[in-house]
C-alpha positions in Angstrom: 4.1 -14.3 -25.8 2.0 -15.4 -28.7 3.3 -13.2 -31.6 0.2 -13.9 -33.7 -2.1 -12.6 -31.0 0.2 -9.6 -30.4 -0.1 -8.6 -34.1 -3.8 -9.2 -34.1 -4.1 -6.9 -31.1 -2.1 -4.2 -32.8 -4.3 -4.4 -35.9 -7.6 -4.1 -33.9 -6.1 -1.5 -31.6 -5.0 0.7 -34.5 -8.7 1.0 -35.6 -9.7 1.9 -32.1 -6.9 4.4 -32.0 -7.9 6.1 -35.2 -11.5 6.3 -34.1 -10.5 7.7 -30.7 -8.1 10.3 -32.3 -11.1 11.8 -34.1 -13.0 12.0 -30.8 -10.0 13.5 -29.1 -9.4 16.2 -31.8 -12.8 17.7 -31.4 -12.7 17.6 -27.6 -9.2 19.0 -27.4 -9.8 21.9 -29.8 -13.5 22.7 -29.4 -14.1 21.3 -25.9 -17.0 19.4 -27.3 -18.0 15.7 -27.3 -19.3 14.9 -30.7 -21.6 11.9 -30.2 -22.4 11.8 -33.9 -18.9 10.4 -34.4 -20.0 6.8 -34.0 -22.7 7.3 -36.6 -20.1 8.6 -39.1 -18.1 5.5 -38.4 -21.1 3.4 -39.3 -22.1 5.4 -42.4 -18.5 5.0 -43.7 -18.6 1.2 -43.4 -21.8 1.0 -45.4 -20.6 3.5 -48.0 -17.3 1.7 -48.4 -19.0 -1.6 -49.0 -21.3 0.0 -51.6 -18.5 1.7 -53.4 -16.8 -1.7 -53.8 -19.9 -3.9 -54.4 -21.9 -1.6 -56.6 -19.4 1.1 -57.7 -16.8 -1.4 -58.8 -14.0 0.3 -56.9 -11.2 -1.6 -55.2 -11.1 -1.4 -51.5 -8.0 0.9 -51.7 -9.7 3.3 -54.2 -12.8 3.4 -52.0 -10.8 4.7 -48.9 -10.1 8.2 -50.2 -13.8 8.5 -51.2 -14.8 7.4 -47.7 -12.4 10.0 -46.3 -14.1 12.8 -48.3 -17.6 11.6 -47.4 -16.6 11.6 -43.7 -15.2 15.1 -44.0 -18.5 16.3 -45.6 -20.5 14.7 -42.8 -18.3 16.5 -40.3 -19.2 19.8 -41.9 -22.9 18.9 -41.7 -22.5 18.0 -38.0 -20.8 21.3 -37.3 -23.4 23.4 -39.2 -26.5 21.5 -37.8 -25.5 20.2 -34.4 -23.0 22.7 -33.0 -22.9 26.1 -34.7 -26.6 27.1 -34.1 -26.0 26.6 -30.4 -22.7 28.3 -29.9 -24.2 31.4 -28.3 -26.2 29.5 -25.6 -25.1 29.4 -22.0 -25.6 25.6 -22.1 -23.9 25.2 -25.5 -21.8 22.2 -24.3 -24.7 20.2 -23.1 -27.0 21.3 -25.9 -24.4 20.3 -28.5 -24.0 16.9 -26.9 -27.8 16.3 -27.2 -28.1 17.7 -30.7 -25.2 15.5 -31.9 -26.9 12.4 -30.5 -30.1 13.4 -32.3 -28.2 13.9 -35.6 -26.5 10.5 -35.1 -30.0 9.0 -34.8 -31.0 10.6 -38.1 -27.9 9.3 -39.8 -28.7 5.7 -38.6 -32.3 6.0 -39.7 -31.2 7.1 -43.2 -28.9 4.1 -43.3 -31.7 1.7 -42.4 -33.9 3.3 -45.0 -31.2 2.9 -47.6 -29.7 -0.5 -46.8 -32.3 -2.2 -44.5 -31.5 -3.9 -41.2 -29.3 -6.7 -42.6 -25.6 -7.1 -42.3 -23.7 -6.0 -45.4 -20.4 -7.5 -46.6 -17.7 -6.9 -49.1 -17.7 -9.1 -52.2 -15.6 -12.2 -51.8 -13.1 -11.2 -54.4 -12.5 -7.7 -52.9 -9.6 -8.6 -50.7 -6.1 -9.4 -51.9 -4.9 -12.9 -51.0 -1.4 -11.7 -50.1 -0.1 -13.0 -46.8 3.2 -12.4 -45.0 5.2 -14.2 -42.3 6.3 -12.0 -39.4 8.3 -13.7 -36.6 6.5 -16.9 -37.4 3.0 -15.3 -37.4 0.9 -15.0 -40.5 -0.7 -11.6 -41.4 -2.7 -10.6 -44.4 -2.1 -7.7 -46.7 -5.3 -6.0 -45.4 -4.1 -6.2 -41.8 -0.7 -4.6 -42.8 -2.6 -1.9 -44.7 -4.8 -1.2 -41.7 -1.8 -0.6 -39.5 0.1 1.5 -42.0 -2.9 3.7 -42.9 -3.5 4.3 -39.2 0.2 5.3 -38.7 0.2 7.6 -41.7 -3.0 9.4 -40.7 -1.9 9.7 -37.1 1.5 11.1 -38.1 -0.1 13.4 -40.6 -2.5 14.8 -38.0 0.4 15.3 -35.6 2.3 17.3 -38.2 -0.8 19.3 -39.2 -1.5 20.3 -35.6 2.1 21.0 -34.7 3.6 22.6 -37.8 1.0 24.3 -39.9 -0.8 27.6 -39.8 -4.1 25.7 -39.4 -2.6 23.8 -36.5 -1.5 27.0 -34.8 -5.1 28.3 -35.2 -6.4 25.1 -33.7 -4.1 25.3 -30.7 -5.0 29.0 -30.2 -8.7 28.1 -30.3 -8.2 25.3 -27.9 -6.4 27.6 -25.4 -8.8 30.5 -25.6 -11.4 31.0 -28.4 -12.1 34.6 -27.4 -8.4 35.6 -27.4 -8.0 33.7 -30.7 -10.7 35.8 -32.3 -8.9 39.0 -31.1 -5.7 38.0 -32.8 -7.5 37.3 -36.1 -8.2 33.6 -36.0 -11.4 32.6 -37.7 -12.8 30.4 -35.0 -15.8 29.3 -36.9 -13.6 28.1 -39.8 -11.4 26.3 -37.3 -14.4 24.6 -35.8 -15.7 23.5 -39.1 -12.3 22.2 -40.3 -11.7 20.4 -37.0 -15.0 18.5 -37.2 -14.4 17.7 -40.9 -10.9 16.3 -40.2 -12.2 14.4 -37.1 -15.1 12.9 -39.1 -12.9 12.0 -42.0 -10.6 10.0 -39.6 -13.6 8.3 -38.0 -14.9 7.4 -41.5 -11.7 5.8 -42.5 -11.7 3.9 -39.1 -15.2 2.6 -39.9 -14.2 1.4 -43.4 -11.1 -0.3 -42.0 -13.2 -2.0 -39.3 -15.6 -3.3 -41.9 -12.6 -4.5 -44.0 -11.1 -6.2 -40.9 -14.3 -8.2 -40.0 -15.9 -8.1 -43.5 -19.2 -6.8 -42.3 -21.2 -3.7 -41.5 -24.1 -3.5 -39.1 -26.3 -0.6 -38.0 -25.2 -1.0 -34.4 -21.5 -1.1 -35.0 -21.0 2.5 -34.1 -22.6 2.1 -30.7 -20.4 -0.8 -29.9 -17.2 1.1 -30.5 -18.5 4.4 -28.9 -17.8 3.4 -25.3 -14.4 2.0 -26.3 -13.5 5.3 -28.0 -14.6 7.3 -24.9 -12.7 4.9 -22.6 -9.6 5.3 -24.8 -9.5 9.1 -24.7 -10.0 9.1 -20.9 -7.2 6.6 -20.3 -4.9 8.3 -22.8 -5.5 11.7 -21.3 -8.3 14.0 -22.3 -7.3 16.0 -25.4 -4.1 14.0 -25.9 -3.6 12.7 -29.5 -0.6 10.5 -28.5 -2.7 9.2 -25.6 -5.6 8.3 -27.9 -3.2 6.3 -30.1 -1.5 4.4 -27.3 -4.8 3.9 -25.5 -6.4 2.4 -28.6 -3.5 0.0 -29.1 -3.6 -1.1 -25.4 -7.4 -1.7 -25.6 -6.9 -3.8 -28.8 -4.2 -5.9 -27.2 -6.2 -6.4 -24.0 -9.2 -7.6 -25.9 -7.3 -10.0 -28.2 -5.3 -11.6 -25.3 -8.4 -11.9 -23.2 -10.2 -13.8 -25.9 -7.2 -16.0 -26.5 -6.5 -17.0 -22.9 -9.7 -16.5 -20.9 -12.7 -16.4 -23.3 -14.6 -14.1 -25.5 -17.3 -13.5 -22.9 -14.6 -11.9 -20.6 -13.3 -9.6 -23.4 -15.0 -6.3 -22.3 -14.7 -7.0 -18.6 -11.0 -7.5 -18.7 -10.3 -4.8 -21.2 -12.3 -2.1 -19.4 -11.0 -3.4 -16.0 -7.4 -2.9 -17.2 -8.2 0.6 -18.3 -9.9 1.3 -15.0 -6.8 0.2 -13.1 -4.7 2.6 -15.2 -6.9 5.4 -14.2 -6.7 4.4 -10.5 -2.9 4.6 -10.8 -2.8 7.7 -13.0 -6.2 9.6 -12.8 -5.1 12.2 -15.4 -4.5 9.4 -18.0 -1.3 8.1 -19.5 -0.4 11.4 -21.3 -2.6 13.8 -19.4 -1.3 16.5 -17.0 -2.6 17.3 -13.6 -4.4 20.7 -13.4 -3.7 22.8 -10.4 -6.6 24.7 -9.1 -5.7 28.1 -7.9 -7.8 29.7 -5.0 
């Protein structure tokens, strides 16, 4: 096996995983699909480049700012796209449509601010450090992308599993009405969940822009289907499943490009994910639901 391509797949897959984890968190806790998530991914890429190119920050100093910007966008999404609709009978579908509309507004604002052209980091932004790993060469940026993804994924796992906020999230995911009865502020949990999810998506967008050194208005749409595929394959509402699914997708893409050709990348990657679902319909980490009659 080509170690270089294996590592490249892990680096790309870690970005997919971080993006999908944000998707999964909202779906798992709130039972909502936030289709403004890809727009946050795109906004963060452009903001990260501006912070470095215009603000003079290093790429590492820009990431915490991007994280905060993503969290604020998540609060906007919750307040504008989801909370006003929570009392409706069709709140799930209505929220889906309103999040799409809000995503369109975000992209329109980006186009007004930056124009339609591709934006890139300044040439001197990236450290020139390289490492040898099992004979393969990796850059400092690639190593940082993988480490940041691991740290954020582990941090989210600990937050959900071992904190008071995490217990409130799990209670809301199980039964929002019962959670209210026992004193959980479901509205606050909803806002916090979307803020954390969007913050993770924002960091994923900035890391993706760092990895390819470019940001385009359509980049969120390109990763949206991959994120949705990852959470389905990993198991709906499964955070470990989103992580593993993202890594598998990244590896599948990289090896397809290396051994078959770039034009086959999406076909082979999504075909592999489809085969996984045929063998295990509930996803890698999902559980079968038994319907009682």
